[in-house]
C-alpha positions as a printed Julia matrix, in Angstrom:
161×3 Matrix{Float64}:
 -53.27  -38.01  36.7
 -50.52  -39.37  38.96
 -48.3   -40.24  35.95
 -48.75  -36.77  34.47
 -47.86  -35.14  37.8
 -44.7   -37.31  38.11
 -43.6   -36.24  34.63
 -44.19  -32.56  35.39
 -42.38  -32.94  38.71
 -39.34  -34.58  37.07
 -39.15  -31.9   34.4
 -39.52  -29.08  36.92
 -36.82  -30.55  39.18
 -34.43  -30.84  36.21
 -35.0   -27.18  35.36
 -34.51  -26.24  39.02
 -31.18  -28.12  39.09
 -30.05  -26.18  36.01
 -31.06  -22.91  37.65
 -29.16  -23.99  40.78
 -25.97  -24.49  38.75
 -26.17  -20.91  37.49
 -27.37  -19.38  40.77
 -27.41  -21.58  43.88
 -29.54  -19.08  45.83
 -32.15  -18.85  43.07
 -32.09  -22.64  42.64
 -32.72  -23.1   46.36
 -35.59  -20.58  46.28
 -37.13  -22.34  43.26
 -36.81  -25.74  44.95
 -38.45  -24.41  48.12
 -41.32  -22.96  46.07
 -41.73  -26.16  44.04
 -41.85  -28.25  47.22
 -44.84  -26.2   48.41
 -47.2   -28.57  46.6
 -50.35  -26.7   47.62
 -49.1   -23.49  46.02
 -47.86  -25.31  42.92
 -51.16  -27.19  42.57
 -53.03  -23.91  43.01
 -50.96  -22.32  40.24
 -51.77  -25.21  37.9
 -55.48  -25.03  38.74
 -55.32  -21.25  38.43
 -53.8   -21.53  34.96
 -56.42  -24.12  33.95
 -59.22  -21.93  35.32
 -57.78  -18.94  33.46
 -57.74  -20.98  30.24
 -61.39  -21.96  30.81
 -62.28  -18.32  31.53
 -60.39  -17.06  28.47
 -61.78  -19.68  26.06
 -65.36  -19.14  27.24
 -64.88  -15.36  26.97
 -63.51  -15.76  23.45
 -66.4   -18.02  22.42
 -68.97  -15.73  24.05
 -67.64  -12.55  22.42
 -66.33  -13.84  19.1
 -68.69  -16.75  18.32
 -71.88  -15.9   20.22
 -71.51  -12.16  19.57
 -71.84  -10.99  23.19
 -70.51   -7.61  24.28
 -67.51   -7.38  26.64
 -69.43   -7.27  29.94
 -71.9   -10.14  29.28
 -69.01  -12.18  27.86
 -66.97  -11.48  31.0
 -69.84  -12.58  33.26
 -70.57  -15.73  31.24
 -66.9   -16.72  31.34
 -66.83  -16.02  35.07
 -69.74  -18.36  35.87
 -68.2   -21.26  33.95
 -64.69  -20.63  35.31
 -65.87  -20.36  38.93
 -67.77  -23.64  38.71
 -64.69  -25.32  37.23
 -62.41  -23.62  39.78
 -64.43  -24.74  42.79
 -64.36  -28.39  41.8
 -60.67  -28.32  40.79
 -59.52  -26.45  43.93
 -61.51  -28.72  46.21
 -60.22  -31.9   44.59
 -56.63  -31.07  43.61
 -55.4   -28.21  45.79
 -56.97  -28.0   49.22
 -58.28  -31.61  49.46
 -61.15  -30.69  51.76
 -63.88  -33.09  52.75
 -67.35  -31.92  53.68
 -69.14  -33.96  56.32
 -72.6   -33.34  54.88
 -74.68  -31.39  52.41
 -74.86  -28.33  54.66
 -71.08  -28.25  54.98
 -70.67  -28.62  51.21
 -73.19  -25.84  50.54
 -71.44  -23.57  53.06
 -68.04  -24.19  51.46
 -69.34  -23.76  47.89
 -71.3   -20.68  48.94
 -68.18  -19.14  50.47
 -66.2   -19.92  47.32
 -68.77  -18.29  45.05
 -69.23  -15.3   47.4
 -65.49  -14.59  47.47
 -65.36  -15.0   43.72
 -68.11  -12.36  43.45
 -65.61   -9.93  44.98
 -63.06  -10.79  42.33
 -65.78  -10.59  39.64
 -66.48   -7.05  40.78
 -62.8    -6.22  40.5
 -62.57   -7.94  37.09
 -65.66   -6.13  35.82
 -64.35   -2.72  36.9
 -60.91   -3.37  35.44
 -62.29   -4.68  32.15
 -64.67   -1.72  31.9
 -61.93    0.83  32.54
 -59.24   -0.85  30.43
 -61.41   -1.92  27.48
 -64.52    0.26  27.4
 -62.95    3.54  28.58
 -59.29    3.25  27.54
 -60.02    1.12  24.42
 -57.18   -1.33  25.07
 -57.25   -4.78  23.47
 -59.87   -6.85  25.28
 -58.09  -10.2   24.9
 -54.79   -8.84  26.22
 -56.51   -7.05  29.1
 -58.54  -10.18  29.93
 -55.28  -12.09  30.39
 -53.68   -9.35  32.52
 -56.76   -8.94  34.72
 -56.96  -12.72  35.24
 -53.4   -12.79  36.62
 -54.39  -10.23  39.25
 -57.57  -12.19  40.02
 -55.65  -15.49  40.47
 -53.47  -13.94  43.16
 -56.44  -12.44  44.98
 -58.42  -15.68  44.75
 -55.58  -17.72  46.29
 -55.56  -15.45  49.32
 -59.36  -15.72  49.64
 -59.29  -19.51  49.22
 -56.47  -20.09  51.69
 -57.71  -17.76  54.4
 -61.49  -17.98  54.19
 -62.82  -20.93  52.17
 -60.78  -24.14  52.26
 -59.69  -23.99  55.89
 -58.64  -27.35  57.24
């Protein structure tokens, strides 16, 4: 994992240097953002969690034949389980002193994700069921909104150090 991260870091810094040659202010802003490793790690985990969510949704609706809402909920359960483990290990690096502490942290994570599930369910229902927009495109758009909301929840309420 360390070797992969070093490669990504080197590539990102090269791109940032190129951006800095075109626009020094934008290059500086990109470098500052990239150096915020917690945020960058969260974005990577968020993208990975979105991929898990999207793939499970696709498999649930296209392979298993589920309707939009059950497919959304199935994908959510799998993605939240993946997201908790990945955020704990790679983003916020929290350590729980015992089983009660771990259960409290995991419970908070899942509870906050229930809020975003509610938002995702409403948005998917309105956009797909009522407005008849493409479910796969709307799933991707809704997940971007959910990633932003989940970062705020995680940072402020769940993985406090």
